NUVEXVO-588666 format. One record per residue (C-alpha): x, z, y. Coordinates in nm, 4 decimals, padded with zeros to 6 digits. Layout:
<badrens>
<badren><xx>X</xx><zz>Z</zz><yy>Y</yy></badren>
...
</badrens>
This chain:
<badrens>
<badren><xx>00.1849</xx><zz>00.2915</zz><yy>-02.1366</yy></badren>
<badren><xx>00.2297</xx><zz>00.6808</zz><yy>-02.0970</yy></badren>
<badren><xx>00.5579</xx><zz>00.6068</zz><yy>-02.3581</yy></badren>
<badren><xx>00.6694</xx><zz>00.3171</zz><yy>-02.0863</yy></badren>
<badren><xx>00.5850</xx><zz>00.5627</zz><yy>-01.7735</yy></badren>
<badren><xx>00.7893</xx><zz>00.8547</zz><yy>-01.8832</yy></badren>
<badren><xx>01.0647</xx><zz>00.6228</zz><yy>-01.9731</yy></badren>
<badren><xx>01.0460</xx><zz>00.5245</zz><yy>-01.5722</yy></badren>
<badren><xx>01.0136</xx><zz>00.8602</zz><yy>-01.4455</yy></badren>
<badren><xx>01.3481</xx><zz>00.9583</zz><yy>-01.6488</yy></badren>
<badren><xx>01.5741</xx><zz>00.6963</zz><yy>-01.4870</yy></badren>
<badren><xx>01.9068</xx><zz>00.8360</zz><yy>-01.3283</yy></badren>
<badren><xx>01.8807</xx><zz>01.1291</zz><yy>-01.5384</yy></badren>
<badren><xx>01.6400</xx><zz>01.3136</zz><yy>-01.3968</yy></badren>
<badren><xx>01.2400</xx><zz>01.3448</zz><yy>-01.3785</yy></badren>
<badren><xx>01.1115</xx><zz>01.2351</zz><yy>-01.0377</yy></badren>
<badren><xx>00.8074</xx><zz>01.4014</zz><yy>-00.9049</yy></badren>
<badren><xx>00.7375</xx><zz>01.1717</zz><yy>-00.6361</yy></badren>
<badren><xx>00.5281</xx><zz>00.8641</zz><yy>-00.6813</yy></badren>
<badren><xx>00.5375</xx><zz>00.5519</zz><yy>-00.4671</yy></badren>
<badren><xx>00.2049</xx><zz>00.3448</zz><yy>-00.4420</yy></badren>
<badren><xx>00.2174</xx><zz>-00.0202</zz><yy>-00.3822</yy></badren>
<badren><xx>00.6285</xx><zz>00.0265</zz><yy>-00.3206</yy></badren>
<badren><xx>00.6995</xx><zz>-00.3586</zz><yy>-00.2509</yy></badren>
<badren><xx>01.0462</xx><zz>-00.4334</zz><yy>-00.2651</yy></badren>
<badren><xx>01.1735</xx><zz>-00.1070</zz><yy>-00.1187</yy></badren>
<badren><xx>01.1714</xx><zz>00.1382</zz><yy>-00.3951</yy></badren>
<badren><xx>01.4013</xx><zz>00.4325</zz><yy>-00.3988</yy></badren>
<badren><xx>01.5376</xx><zz>00.4984</zz><yy>-00.7282</yy></badren>
<badren><xx>01.4749</xx><zz>00.8590</zz><yy>-00.7702</yy></badren>
<badren><xx>01.0639</xx><zz>00.7707</zz><yy>-00.7095</yy></badren>
<badren><xx>00.8290</xx><zz>00.6181</zz><yy>-00.9286</yy></badren>
<badren><xx>00.7804</xx><zz>00.3129</zz><yy>-00.8095</yy></badren>
<badren><xx>00.4461</xx><zz>00.1368</zz><yy>-00.8781</yy></badren>
<badren><xx>00.3197</xx><zz>-00.1787</zz><yy>-00.8081</yy></badren>
<badren><xx>00.0223</xx><zz>-00.4382</zz><yy>-00.8632</yy></badren>
<badren><xx>00.1170</xx><zz>-00.7738</zz><yy>-00.7050</yy></badren>
<badren><xx>00.2124</xx><zz>-01.0575</zz><yy>-00.8485</yy></badren>
<badren><xx>00.5663</xx><zz>-01.0108</zz><yy>-00.6988</yy></badren>
<badren><xx>00.5755</xx><zz>-00.6962</zz><yy>-00.8918</yy></badren>
<badren><xx>00.4917</xx><zz>-00.8597</zz><yy>-01.2165</yy></badren>
<badren><xx>00.7304</xx><zz>-01.1395</zz><yy>-01.1671</yy></badren>
<badren><xx>01.0471</xx><zz>-00.8807</zz><yy>-01.0944</yy></badren>
<badren><xx>01.0258</xx><zz>-00.8187</zz><yy>-01.4600</yy></badren>
<badren><xx>00.9670</xx><zz>-01.1813</zz><yy>-01.5548</yy></badren>
<badren><xx>01.2478</xx><zz>-01.3696</zz><yy>-01.3778</yy></badren>
<badren><xx>01.2726</xx><zz>-01.6764</zz><yy>-01.5706</yy></badren>
<badren><xx>00.8666</xx><zz>-01.7075</zz><yy>-01.5309</yy></badren>
<badren><xx>00.9204</xx><zz>-01.6984</zz><yy>-01.1909</yy></badren>
<badren><xx>01.1758</xx><zz>-01.9507</zz><yy>-01.1914</yy></badren>
<badren><xx>00.9387</xx><zz>-02.1779</zz><yy>-01.3792</yy></badren>
<badren><xx>00.6215</xx><zz>-02.1475</zz><yy>-01.1371</yy></badren>
<badren><xx>00.8932</xx><zz>-02.1828</zz><yy>-00.8633</yy></badren>
<badren><xx>00.9974</xx><zz>-02.5240</zz><yy>-00.9959</yy></badren>
<badren><xx>00.6530</xx><zz>-02.6920</zz><yy>-01.0380</yy></badren>
<badren><xx>00.5354</xx><zz>-02.5576</zz><yy>-00.6925</yy></badren>
<badren><xx>00.3079</xx><zz>-02.2750</zz><yy>-00.7665</yy></badren>
<badren><xx>00.5102</xx><zz>-01.9990</zz><yy>-00.6192</yy></badren>
<badren><xx>00.7124</xx><zz>-02.0040</zz><yy>-00.2846</yy></badren>
<badren><xx>01.0748</xx><zz>-02.0078</zz><yy>-00.3226</yy></badren>
<badren><xx>01.1107</xx><zz>-01.6927</zz><yy>-00.1076</yy></badren>
<badren><xx>01.4081</xx><zz>-01.4986</zz><yy>-00.1313</yy></badren>
<badren><xx>01.2050</xx><zz>-01.1940</zz><yy>-00.0325</yy></badren>
<badren><xx>00.9688</xx><zz>-01.2479</zz><yy>-00.3246</yy></badren>
<badren><xx>01.2988</xx><zz>-01.1829</zz><yy>-00.5622</yy></badren>
<badren><xx>01.3072</xx><zz>-00.7942</zz><yy>-00.6190</yy></badren>
<badren><xx>01.6284</xx><zz>-00.6632</zz><yy>-00.7439</yy></badren>
<badren><xx>01.4594</xx><zz>-00.3807</zz><yy>-00.9099</yy></badren>
<badren><xx>01.1783</xx><zz>-00.3934</zz><yy>-01.1585</yy></badren>
<badren><xx>00.8703</xx><zz>-00.1523</zz><yy>-01.0888</yy></badren>
<badren><xx>00.6138</xx><zz>00.0105</zz><yy>-01.3020</yy></badren>
<badren><xx>00.3507</xx><zz>-00.2827</zz><yy>-01.2699</yy></badren>
<badren><xx>00.0027</xx><zz>-00.1512</zz><yy>-01.2609</yy></badren>
<badren><xx>-00.3591</xx><zz>-00.2744</zz><yy>-01.1318</yy></badren>
<badren><xx>-00.4289</xx><zz>00.0022</zz><yy>-00.8867</yy></badren>
<badren><xx>-00.7963</xx><zz>-00.0452</zz><yy>-00.9163</yy></badren>
<badren><xx>-00.7633</xx><zz>00.0764</zz><yy>-01.2756</yy></badren>
<badren><xx>-00.7082</xx><zz>00.4531</zz><yy>-01.3655</yy></badren>
<badren><xx>-00.3501</xx><zz>00.5761</zz><yy>-01.2997</yy></badren>
<badren><xx>-00.1242</xx><zz>00.6062</zz><yy>-01.6043</yy></badren>
<badren><xx>-00.0240</xx><zz>00.9569</zz><yy>-01.5518</yy></badren>
<badren><xx>-00.1497</xx><zz>01.2825</zz><yy>-01.6642</yy></badren>
<badren><xx>-00.3271</xx><zz>01.5844</zz><yy>-01.4451</yy></badren>
<badren><xx>-00.0982</xx><zz>01.7682</zz><yy>-01.2057</yy></badren>
<badren><xx>00.2183</xx><zz>01.5275</zz><yy>-01.2848</yy></badren>
<badren><xx>00.3500</xx><zz>01.4491</zz><yy>-00.9228</yy></badren>
<badren><xx>00.4438</xx><zz>01.6660</zz><yy>-00.5953</yy></badren>
<badren><xx>00.4240</xx><zz>01.3920</zz><yy>-00.3761</yy></badren>
<badren><xx>00.2095</xx><zz>01.0466</zz><yy>-00.3543</yy></badren>
<badren><xx>00.3190</xx><zz>00.8254</zz><yy>-00.0791</yy></badren>
<badren><xx>00.1544</xx><zz>00.4687</zz><yy>-00.0365</yy></badren>
<badren><xx>00.2097</xx><zz>00.2050</zz><yy>00.2471</yy></badren>
<badren><xx>-00.0120</xx><zz>-00.0809</zz><yy>00.3450</yy></badren>
<badren><xx>-00.1508</xx><zz>-00.0668</zz><yy>00.0139</yy></badren>
<badren><xx>-00.5095</xx><zz>00.0899</zz><yy>00.0414</yy></badren>
<badren><xx>-00.6497</xx><zz>-00.1926</zz><yy>00.2528</yy></badren>
<badren><xx>-00.5881</xx><zz>-00.4221</zz><yy>-00.0197</yy></badren>
<badren><xx>-00.8606</xx><zz>-00.2275</zz><yy>-00.2031</yy></badren>
<badren><xx>-01.2574</xx><zz>-00.2656</zz><yy>-00.1820</yy></badren>
<badren><xx>-01.3698</xx><zz>00.0514</zz><yy>-00.0634</yy></badren>
<badren><xx>-01.5266</xx><zz>00.1759</zz><yy>-00.3823</yy></badren>
<badren><xx>-01.1952</xx><zz>00.1137</zz><yy>-00.5521</yy></badren>
<badren><xx>-00.9919</xx><zz>00.2448</zz><yy>-00.2453</yy></badren>
<badren><xx>-01.2193</xx><zz>00.5775</zz><yy>-00.3133</yy></badren>
<badren><xx>-01.1679</xx><zz>00.5723</zz><yy>-00.6711</yy></badren>
<badren><xx>-00.8077</xx><zz>00.5341</zz><yy>-00.5963</yy></badren>
<badren><xx>-00.7382</xx><zz>00.8525</zz><yy>-00.3883</yy></badren>
<badren><xx>-00.9630</xx><zz>01.0536</zz><yy>-00.6923</yy></badren>
<badren><xx>-00.6669</xx><zz>00.9439</zz><yy>-00.9162</yy></badren>
<badren><xx>-00.4104</xx><zz>01.0490</zz><yy>-00.6618</yy></badren>
<badren><xx>-00.5974</xx><zz>01.4054</zz><yy>-00.6448</yy></badren>
<badren><xx>-00.5994</xx><zz>01.4223</zz><yy>-01.0137</yy></badren>
<badren><xx>-00.2328</xx><zz>01.3709</zz><yy>-01.0724</yy></badren>
<badren><xx>-00.0845</xx><zz>01.5675</zz><yy>-00.8010</yy></badren>
<badren><xx>-00.0111</xx><zz>01.9113</zz><yy>-00.8541</yy></badren>
<badren><xx>-00.2024</xx><zz>02.1906</zz><yy>-00.6822</yy></badren>
<badren><xx>-00.0162</xx><zz>02.2250</zz><yy>-00.3408</yy></badren>
<badren><xx>00.1196</xx><zz>01.8925</zz><yy>-00.3388</yy></badren>
<badren><xx>00.1262</xx><zz>01.6147</zz><yy>-00.0616</yy></badren>
<badren><xx>-00.0393</xx><zz>01.2719</zz><yy>-00.0052</yy></badren>
<badren><xx>00.0846</xx><zz>01.0255</zz><yy>00.2802</yy></badren>
<badren><xx>-00.0709</xx><zz>00.7301</zz><yy>00.3426</yy></badren>
<badren><xx>-00.0013</xx><zz>00.4308</zz><yy>00.5839</yy></badren>
<badren><xx>-00.2332</xx><zz>00.1790</zz><yy>00.6602</yy></badren>
<badren><xx>-00.2714</xx><zz>-00.0689</zz><yy>00.9516</yy></badren>
<badren><xx>-00.4190</xx><zz>00.0806</zz><yy>01.2618</yy></badren>
<badren><xx>-00.7793</xx><zz>-00.0539</zz><yy>01.3245</yy></badren>
<badren><xx>-00.8356</xx><zz>00.1351</zz><yy>01.6508</yy></badren>
<badren><xx>-00.5261</xx><zz>-00.0084</zz><yy>01.7926</yy></badren>
<badren><xx>-00.6526</xx><zz>-00.3803</zz><yy>01.6860</yy></badren>
<badren><xx>-00.9744</xx><zz>-00.3308</zz><yy>01.8558</yy></badren>
<badren><xx>-00.8099</xx><zz>-00.1737</zz><yy>02.1437</yy></badren>
<badren><xx>-00.5878</xx><zz>-00.4586</zz><yy>02.1564</yy></badren>
<badren><xx>-00.8820</xx><zz>-00.7364</zz><yy>02.1111</yy></badren>
<badren><xx>-01.0736</xx><zz>-00.5541</zz><yy>02.3933</yy></badren>
<badren><xx>-00.7902</xx><zz>-00.5739</zz><yy>02.6854</yy></badren>
<badren><xx>-00.7014</xx><zz>-00.9351</zz><yy>02.5477</yy></badren>
<badren><xx>-01.0919</xx><zz>-00.9880</zz><yy>02.6469</yy></badren>
<badren><xx>-01.0083</xx><zz>-00.8347</zz><yy>02.9894</yy></badren>
<badren><xx>-00.6631</xx><zz>-01.0279</zz><yy>03.0335</yy></badren>
<badren><xx>-00.4928</xx><zz>-00.7182</zz><yy>03.0417</yy></badren>
<badren><xx>-00.2309</xx><zz>-00.7904</zz><yy>02.8088</yy></badren>
<badren><xx>-00.2140</xx><zz>-01.1505</zz><yy>02.8294</yy></badren>
<badren><xx>-00.4346</xx><zz>-01.4234</zz><yy>02.9725</yy></badren>
<badren><xx>-00.6387</xx><zz>-01.7023</zz><yy>02.6998</yy></badren>
<badren><xx>-00.4555</xx><zz>-02.0023</zz><yy>02.6974</yy></badren>
<badren><xx>-00.4717</xx><zz>-02.3031</zz><yy>02.4949</yy></badren>
<badren><xx>-00.6634</xx><zz>-02.2969</zz><yy>02.1724</yy></badren>
<badren><xx>-00.5808</xx><zz>-01.9396</zz><yy>02.1152</yy></badren>
<badren><xx>-00.8430</xx><zz>-01.6403</zz><yy>02.1739</yy></badren>
<badren><xx>-00.8485</xx><zz>-01.2791</zz><yy>02.1610</yy></badren>
<badren><xx>-01.0852</xx><zz>-01.3244</zz><yy>01.8541</yy></badren>
<badren><xx>-00.8184</xx><zz>-01.5354</zz><yy>01.6791</yy></badren>
<badren><xx>-00.5402</xx><zz>-01.2637</zz><yy>01.7555</yy></badren>
<badren><xx>-00.7859</xx><zz>-00.9981</zz><yy>01.5877</yy></badren>
<badren><xx>-00.8723</xx><zz>-01.1936</zz><yy>01.2758</yy></badren>
<badren><xx>-00.5051</xx><zz>-01.2668</zz><yy>01.2196</yy></badren>
<badren><xx>-00.4457</xx><zz>-00.8945</zz><yy>01.2847</yy></badren>
<badren><xx>-00.6973</xx><zz>-00.8016</zz><yy>01.0303</yy></badren>
<badren><xx>-00.5558</xx><zz>-00.9939</zz><yy>00.7414</yy></badren>
<badren><xx>-00.8830</xx><zz>-01.0589</zz><yy>00.5409</yy></badren>
<badren><xx>-00.8139</xx><zz>-01.4697</zz><yy>00.5209</yy></badren>
<badren><xx>-00.5611</xx><zz>-01.6847</zz><yy>00.5851</yy></badren>
<badren><xx>-00.6586</xx><zz>-01.9519</zz><yy>00.8532</yy></badren>
<badren><xx>-00.6412</xx><zz>-02.2414</zz><yy>00.6094</yy></badren>
<badren><xx>-00.7416</xx><zz>-02.2755</zz><yy>00.2556</yy></badren>
<badren><xx>-00.4099</xx><zz>-02.3356</zz><yy>-00.0094</yy></badren>
<badren><xx>-00.2635</xx><zz>-02.6270</zz><yy>-00.0108</yy></badren>
<badren><xx>-00.0865</xx><zz>-02.7977</zz><yy>-00.3298</yy></badren>
<badren><xx>-00.1545</xx><zz>-02.8552</zz><yy>-00.6948</yy></badren>
<badren><xx>-00.4840</xx><zz>-02.7360</zz><yy>-00.8707</yy></badren>
<badren><xx>-00.2294</xx><zz>-02.4503</zz><yy>-01.0596</yy></badren>
<badren><xx>-00.1329</xx><zz>-02.3432</zz><yy>-00.6994</yy></badren>
<badren><xx>-00.4822</xx><zz>-02.3196</zz><yy>-00.6281</yy></badren>
<badren><xx>-00.5455</xx><zz>-02.1072</zz><yy>-00.9343</yy></badren>
<badren><xx>-00.2863</xx><zz>-01.8638</zz><yy>-00.8659</yy></badren>
<badren><xx>-00.3640</xx><zz>-01.8130</zz><yy>-00.4881</yy></badren>
<badren><xx>-00.7200</xx><zz>-01.7011</zz><yy>-00.6164</yy></badren>
<badren><xx>-00.5932</xx><zz>-01.4536</zz><yy>-00.8917</yy></badren>
<badren><xx>-00.3577</xx><zz>-01.3071</zz><yy>-00.6201</yy></badren>
<badren><xx>-00.6498</xx><zz>-01.1877</zz><yy>-00.4266</yy></badren>
<badren><xx>-00.4922</xx><zz>-00.8522</zz><yy>-00.3897</yy></badren>
<badren><xx>-00.2750</xx><zz>-00.9781</zz><yy>-00.0716</yy></badren>
<badren><xx>-00.5555</xx><zz>-01.0238</zz><yy>00.1366</yy></badren>
<badren><xx>-00.7352</xx><zz>-00.7144</zz><yy>00.3049</yy></badren>
<badren><xx>-01.0775</xx><zz>-00.5660</zz><yy>00.2102</yy></badren>
<badren><xx>-01.1055</xx><zz>-00.2588</zz><yy>00.3928</yy></badren>
<badren><xx>-00.9816</xx><zz>-00.1391</zz><yy>00.7442</yy></badren>
<badren><xx>-00.9335</xx><zz>00.1881</zz><yy>00.8698</yy></badren>
<badren><xx>-00.8804</xx><zz>00.3995</zz><yy>01.1763</yy></badren>
<badren><xx>-00.7214</xx><zz>00.7445</zz><yy>01.1164</yy></badren>
<badren><xx>-01.0271</xx><zz>00.9485</zz><yy>01.1622</yy></badren>
<badren><xx>-01.2124</xx><zz>00.7019</zz><yy>00.8543</yy></badren>
<badren><xx>-00.8698</xx><zz>00.7440</zz><yy>00.6811</yy></badren>
<badren><xx>-00.8980</xx><zz>01.1454</zz><yy>00.7147</yy></badren>
<badren><xx>-01.2822</xx><zz>01.1488</zz><yy>00.6193</yy></badren>
<badren><xx>-01.2155</xx><zz>00.9699</zz><yy>00.2695</yy></badren>
<badren><xx>-00.9248</xx><zz>01.1568</zz><yy>00.1668</yy></badren>
<badren><xx>-01.1289</xx><zz>01.4861</zz><yy>00.2653</yy></badren>
<badren><xx>-01.4122</xx><zz>01.3097</zz><yy>00.0762</yy></badren>
<badren><xx>-01.1431</xx><zz>01.3110</zz><yy>-00.2318</yy></badren>
<badren><xx>-01.0860</xx><zz>01.6593</zz><yy>-00.2577</yy></badren>
<badren><xx>-00.8028</xx><zz>01.7201</zz><yy>-00.0282</yy></badren>
<badren><xx>-00.7294</xx><zz>01.9492</zz><yy>00.2685</yy></badren>
<badren><xx>-00.5101</xx><zz>02.0109</zz><yy>00.5847</yy></badren>
<badren><xx>-00.5712</xx><zz>01.6495</zz><yy>00.6164</yy></badren>
<badren><xx>-00.4308</xx><zz>01.5062</zz><yy>00.9499</yy></badren>
<badren><xx>-00.2499</xx><zz>01.2422</zz><yy>01.1415</yy></badren>
<badren><xx>00.1148</xx><zz>01.2365</zz><yy>01.1639</yy></badren>
<badren><xx>00.3546</xx><zz>01.0339</zz><yy>01.3121</yy></badren>
<badren><xx>00.6365</xx><zz>00.8011</zz><yy>01.1878</yy></badren>
<badren><xx>00.8590</xx><zz>01.0582</zz><yy>00.9826</yy></badren>
<badren><xx>00.6595</xx><zz>01.3582</zz><yy>01.0840</yy></badren>
<badren><xx>00.5899</xx><zz>01.4876</zz><yy>00.7631</yy></badren>
<badren><xx>00.6001</xx><zz>01.7889</zz><yy>00.4596</yy></badren>
<badren><xx>00.7611</xx><zz>01.5319</zz><yy>00.2336</yy></badren>
<badren><xx>01.1162</xx><zz>01.5808</zz><yy>00.1259</yy></badren>
<badren><xx>01.3309</xx><zz>01.2302</zz><yy>00.2142</yy></badren>
<badren><xx>01.0053</xx><zz>01.0604</zz><yy>00.3193</yy></badren>
<badren><xx>01.2810</xx><zz>00.8230</zz><yy>00.5318</yy></badren>
<badren><xx>01.3291</xx><zz>00.6604</zz><yy>00.1929</yy></badren>
<badren><xx>01.0075</xx><zz>00.4912</zz><yy>00.1754</yy></badren>
<badren><xx>00.8676</xx><zz>00.5120</zz><yy>00.5188</yy></badren>
<badren><xx>00.9330</xx><zz>00.1713</zz><yy>00.7308</yy></badren>
<badren><xx>00.9535</xx><zz>00.1831</zz><yy>01.1115</yy></badren>
<badren><xx>00.7941</xx><zz>-00.1529</zz><yy>01.1201</yy></badren>
<badren><xx>00.5045</xx><zz>-00.0460</zz><yy>00.9269</yy></badren>
<badren><xx>00.4292</xx><zz>00.1737</zz><yy>01.1660</yy></badren>
<badren><xx>00.5394</xx><zz>00.1939</zz><yy>01.4992</yy></badren>
<badren><xx>00.4119</xx><zz>-00.0313</zz><yy>01.8034</yy></badren>
<badren><xx>00.0526</xx><zz>-00.0160</zz><yy>01.6685</yy></badren>
<badren><xx>00.1600</xx><zz>-00.1485</zz><yy>01.3046</yy></badren>
<badren><xx>-00.0050</xx><zz>00.1742</zz><yy>01.1393</yy></badren>
<badren><xx>-00.1402</xx><zz>00.4898</zz><yy>01.1053</yy></badren>
<badren><xx>-00.0079</xx><zz>00.8009</zz><yy>00.8763</yy></badren>
<badren><xx>-00.2592</xx><zz>01.0568</zz><yy>00.7544</yy></badren>
<badren><xx>-00.1008</xx><zz>01.3118</zz><yy>00.5265</yy></badren>
<badren><xx>-00.3148</xx><zz>01.5920</zz><yy>00.3474</yy></badren>
<badren><xx>-00.2758</xx><zz>01.8295</zz><yy>00.0681</yy></badren>
<badren><xx>-00.4088</xx><zz>01.9304</zz><yy>-00.3004</yy></badren>
<badren><xx>-00.5906</xx><zz>02.2595</zz><yy>-00.3169</yy></badren>
<badren><xx>-00.3957</xx><zz>02.5137</zz><yy>-00.4470</yy></badren>
<badren><xx>-00.5215</xx><zz>02.7117</zz><yy>-00.7694</yy></badren>
<badren><xx>-00.6523</xx><zz>03.0238</zz><yy>-00.7361</yy></badren>
<badren><xx>-00.4560</xx><zz>03.2865</zz><yy>-00.9004</yy></badren>
<badren><xx>-00.7038</xx><zz>03.5193</zz><yy>-01.1491</yy></badren>
<badren><xx>-00.5900</xx><zz>03.8464</zz><yy>-01.2440</yy></badren>
</badrens>
């Protein structure tokens, strides 16, 4: 596995020191792009995806066809990198897809592989904004309740824990959907809770940041406005403790 990782890191003639966790379809070539989703796996197995689309197991969606192959890795497992490997770790809308125990384990792994003084930056959906919108909807401040939709319905949709309907289609499609449970949300965060968990993982100088406000060089290469602005998400950034020099 480490041999494969080094091949990925040495693409384009240089060794990237920036890690993009849960990269999705946006993956700059000078970052190490890791994704554990089915779309990530199928990006490396295009013939398999075509066959699954033909039998109706996978939707024929152009957004699912990635033009690159990420390093496919299950983020509930230890990261396949040695200690102090990266100067930057970035992850956008990935942590909420893990159970809290797995998320905390991943944060510990990030602390392990980040270089002393390195920066970690995470973007997650904003639980505070969701709840605030729900309460304002209840009081009719944003829109009046009409038809069958209620403020609770909108909140559940934003939370993203489960789809409103069970999976339809053949048995193979239902099995595939159950296997890709990673796509549902498992735990949600506001800025205070995410800061807390980063601190518990050993990071320091952890704070809430605005869109593109960062100590990460080239943050605009990976950060997307639609995942942060207008209540879509929060950005939290911290650093790994620097080693103390001994005489």
